[in-house]
N, C-alpha and C positions, 0 to 999 in steps of 0.2 A: 504493500500500500504506500509506504513512505516514498519509494522511488517514483511511482506514478503521480503521487501528490506533488512531490518536489519538482517533477517535470513541468507541471503547470505553474507552480509558484516561481520557478527559476526564470520563467518567461517575463516575469515582472521585473523590468530593468530600472533600477534606481539610478538617476543621473544627478550629480551634485551641481546643477546650475540653478542660480537664483535669477528671478526675472520680475519685471513690472510691465505695465501696459505701455503702449507707445506714447501716451501723454505724460507718463511719469507719475500718474495717480492711480492708486488701486481702486477698482470699481466695486460697488456693492453687487452682490450676486444677482439681485433683483433687476439691476440695470443692464446686465449682459443679455444680448439678444439670444433667443432660444436656439437659433441656428449655430451659435458658437459655444454651446454647452453640449456635453455628451447626453445621449438619450438613454439613460440608464433603465428606463422602463422596458427596454428590449430584454432585460434580464428577468425582471419581475414587475408587474404592473403597479405594485404598491408595496409599502412596508408590510401590510397585512398579508399580501400574497407571499412575500418572502417568509414571514413567520409560519404560514401554513405549510409551505414547502419544506422548511426546516423541521417542523413537527412531523411531517410525513416521513422524511428521511430518517429522523431519529428512531422511528419505529421499525426501520428496516436494517439497522446496523447489525443486529444479531444474526441475520441471514448468512453472513459470511462464515459463521462458526460451524455450519453444517459440513463444510469442506475440510475442517481441521483433521489432520491425520490421514487424509485420503489422496493427496495430490500426486503421489508417486505410484498410486495403485492402478489408475486408468486414465486414458486420454480424456474421456468425457468429464471426469471429475476435475481435472486440471483446467480444461476449457471452461467449464461452468464457473469455477472459482475466479478465473481471470476476467471473464465477462462481467460477473457481478462486481468484482473489485473495480473494474474500469468504470462501470455504470455509477457506482456510489462515489468514486473519486471525482468523476465529472460533475456530479451534482454538488458535491462539497466545494469544488472549485467555483461553480456558478454562485452558490450561496456566499462564499467568501468574497468573490469579486464585488457583488452588490454591496455588502456591508462595508468592506474596506474602502470602496470608491465613494460611497456616501459619507463615510467618515473623513475621507481626504478632501471633500468639498469644503468642510469646515471642521477642523480638528478640535474646535471648542465645543462642538455639539456632543453632549454626553449620551444622547440617545443612540447615535450610530456607533460611538465607541463601545457602548454596551453590546450592541448587536454584533460587532466585530469580535468581541470577546466571547460571545455565545457560540459563534461558529468555530472559533479557534478551539474552544472546549470540545465541541462535537468532533472536530478533526482528531483531537487527541484520543477521544473515546473510540473512534473507529480505528485509528492507528494501533491502539492497544489490542483491539479484537483481531485485527488482521496481521498482527506481528508474527503469527506462525508461518506465514506464506514463504518468506525467504529461507528461514531455517529448514523447512521441509524440502524446498526446491534444490538447495545446495547438496542434498544427499544423492541427487541424480548425477550420473556421470554423463559425459558428452555423448556417448554412444546411445544411451537410452533416450536422451533428449532428442537426438536426431531421429530416432525411431518414432517417438511421439509425434514429431512434426511431419514425418512422412505419412503417418497413419491418419492424420486429421488436418486437411488443408486449412480449415478455419483457424487452426492454432498458429499458423505461420505469421499472422499479423503481430504476434507477440514474440517472434523469434529474437529480435534485438534485446528485448527486455529479459528474456529467459537466459540468453547467453551472457548478458551483462551480469546477471546474478551469479552465474557459475564463475565468471572472471573475478568477482569480488568475494569469493568463498572465504578467503583468509580473514575477511573483515565482517563476516556474518557470525553473530553470536548464537547461543542457544535460544530456544523459544522463550524461556522465562527471562533471560537477559534482554532479549529484544523487546519484550513486553515492558520491562522497566525503562529501557531507553525511550520507547514510544511515549511513556508517561511524562518524560522530561520535556517533551516538545512545547508544551504550553509555557513553561518557565523560561525556555530558551529565547522566546520572543520579547521578554521583559525589557532588556536594555534598549532595544530599538524602539519599542512602543513609548518608553519614557522620553527618549530623545525627540521623537516625532511630536508628541504632545507639547513638551516643554518648549522646543525651539520654534514651533509654529503657532502655538496658542497662548503661551504664558510668559515667554521671554520678554522682559521690558526693554524694547529697542529704543535707541535715542532719537531725538529730533534736533536738527541743526538748521541754521539759516545760511543759505548759499550767497555767493557774491552778488547775485541779482536781486536779493531780498526774498527769494522764494523759500518756503519752509520745506524741508525734506525729512520724512520719517524713514529712518534707516533700518527697516526690517530687511529681511533677505531680498525682497523685491526692490526696495528703494536702494539698497546697497549695490545691487547688480546694475541698476540704471546709472546711478551717480558716480560710480567708480570709473566710468568711461567719460566723464566730463572733460571737455577740452581745456577747462580752467584748472591749472595745476594746484592752486591754493584750495579750490573746492575739493579736488581729488584727495589731497592730503587731509583735509578736515573730515571728509567722509571716512577714510581709512582709520584715522585716529579715533573717531567717535564709535564706529562700528566695532572695531576690534577691542577697544577699551571696554565696551559693554560685554563682549564675549569673555574677555579676560576676567571680569568680575565673577564669572560662574565657572572658572576653569576647573575647580575641584569637582563640581557637579558633572561637567562634561567628561572629565577624566575618569571618574568612577563609572559612568555609563560605558565608556570605551573599555575600561578594564573588565567590567562584567561581561561585555560582549566578547572580548578576547578569551576570557575564561570559559565561556560556553564552547568556543571552538576547540580549546585545549581539551576540555572534557570529552567531547565527541571523538577527537582524534585519538586520545589515549584509550578510551573505552572500546573503540572499534579497531584497535591494534594498528594504527597508522604511525609511520615514522615521524610525521609532523602534520601540522594543520595544512600546510601547503599540499602535501601528498593527498590528504583527504579531500580538499577542495577540488583538486584537478582530477582525482580519480572518478568523480561523478560523471565526467565526460570522457573518461579514458584518455586523458592527456598526460604524457610523461612530464615529470618535473623539469627535464632538460629543456623543454620548449620554453617554459617560463624563464629559466635562467639565461637562455640564449637571447630572449627578447630584452632582458635587462642589460645583458652584455652589449648588445647592439646599440642600445641607447647611450651607454657610457662610451662606446667606441666612436660615436658620432657627435659628441658634445661640442666639438669645435664648430660645427655648423650652427648649432643653437647659440653659441657664444657670438658668432658673426651676426646672427639675427639681432641679438640684444645690442650689439655695438651699432648696428644700422639704426635701430629704433632710437637709441640714445642720440645719434647724430641728427636724425630727422626731427626729434623733439627739441633739439637745441639745449640740452641740459648737461650740466657738468657730471652729475651722478645720476644714474638710472635707479630709481627706487621701485619698490613693489607697487606703489600707487601709480606708477607710470606704465605698467604692463598693459593695461586695458585702454589707455588713452588713444584717441585717433592721431595718426602720425601725419595726415595730410590736412593742413590748415584750411578751414572754411568748408570742408567736406563733412557734412553731417547727414549720413544716410538714414532715412526712416522709411519704413514700409508698413502700409496697412496690411491687415491679415488677408484681404482679397488680393493685394499685389503679391504677397508671399505665396499664396496658393497658386497663382498663375505661374510664377517663377518655378515653383516646385514641380508642377505638372509638366511644364515645358522641358524641364531637365530630365524628365522620365521618357521623353519621346524616343531616344535611341533604344530603350528596352522593349518597345513595341506596344501596340494598342491594348493588348490584354493586361499588361502590367499597369498601364496608365488608367485603364478602366477600373481596376481594383482600387487604385489610389483615389480615384474620383468618388468611389462609394464611401470612403472614409469621411469625406466632406458632406456629401449629399445625405447620407444616412446618420450623420451626427455621431461619429465614433469618438470625436475629439472634444475635450474640455479646454478651451483656449486661454482665457485670461486669468491673471491672479486676482483673487478676491480675499477679503478679510478672513483669516483663519485657514485658508486653503493650504494644503501641503505644498511645500516648495519643491522645485526641481521639475523633473519630467520622467515619464515612464511609459512603456507599452505593456498592457495587460492582456495576455492571450490565454488566460486560464479558463475563460468561459467558452469551452470547446464548441458547444452547439449554437452559439450566437455569433459573435464577431469580436475582433480585438477592440480594446479601448485605449485611448492615448490621453495622458494628462500632460498639459503644457502650462507654462507661465509666460505667454508670449508678450514681448515688450516692444516689438516693432523695430528692433535693431538688426543690423546686418548679420550678426552672429545667430540670431533667432531664425532668420531665413535659411 
């Protein structure tokens, strides 16, 4: 279960970008046109429909237990178990998508935070029940697995999943041990949840006055916008105010990060991995050498990056290039701004070489409202693509600010 569930969750891509809207002011959600907010009703028509679906699914969780102790005995038992596991996992993914995305619309809203916690508890409950699957499957050898696949064509869709389990046999624990590990899933999300709520909903961000007399609230959205100001004094004031505010809570952020790291250490050691890196890459069967080679290539080409920094320094006309100069425009008088409609056109035009089918799929994202575009009070910062609602369509969270980098 955990592998199939994580397959969906891993498609949720967190991006550490902060953004504001093109006017430099955060909009109230009620002011955003419906066409520029995601249509979350495609998942469930209402909160009540979500609650009913969750209740219905909760009543089905024990069905998976009928397959315990039988997976290696017959092809039909194995196929039945995998189908049910897939079905329940997909519904859990859909329920989680709705609750988490509603919570991301406004992290201050306790109702959706509670709904998100409810579904996370349900995921843990199911993971605990389904924890027997992988320990049973690793008792099969490759020859018998191939025989099962040859005997039942419908089983072949699970081929990659099945052989991935055999590949990771050394990291699969006993049934009782896997059950305990499954129980820890709910606690493991704690540090990230605390960070999300605190940094988006409760952190007291500063307000400063810019050189033109305008007031700037330096939450994550305001910081992203004003750090790119062409006025160096404004940029330095923005950096000083924003990072001073963050620094006041450095112990809080530090403990959150430490707790998150300890979670990774726990799973790496419990699952018999050499390191957290080995465990993280093993999910996708990536050798650690690939990671180390990427890092080495960056270090081997630092001269190119240093040349870029020297060029930026010269174009800005400064004696010392500071961190606050990294995002500044280097061409004087060129202040590129794009409405979302202009950005859409540029994006779709860029897809032309990929063919009409690819472009058509991208157009659906706009026409069918897969995207939540603008920053609003309490909205989760950054950007991600959520593909865990398998039977619906992907969803994309943005914090579009109308700048060149956003396009």
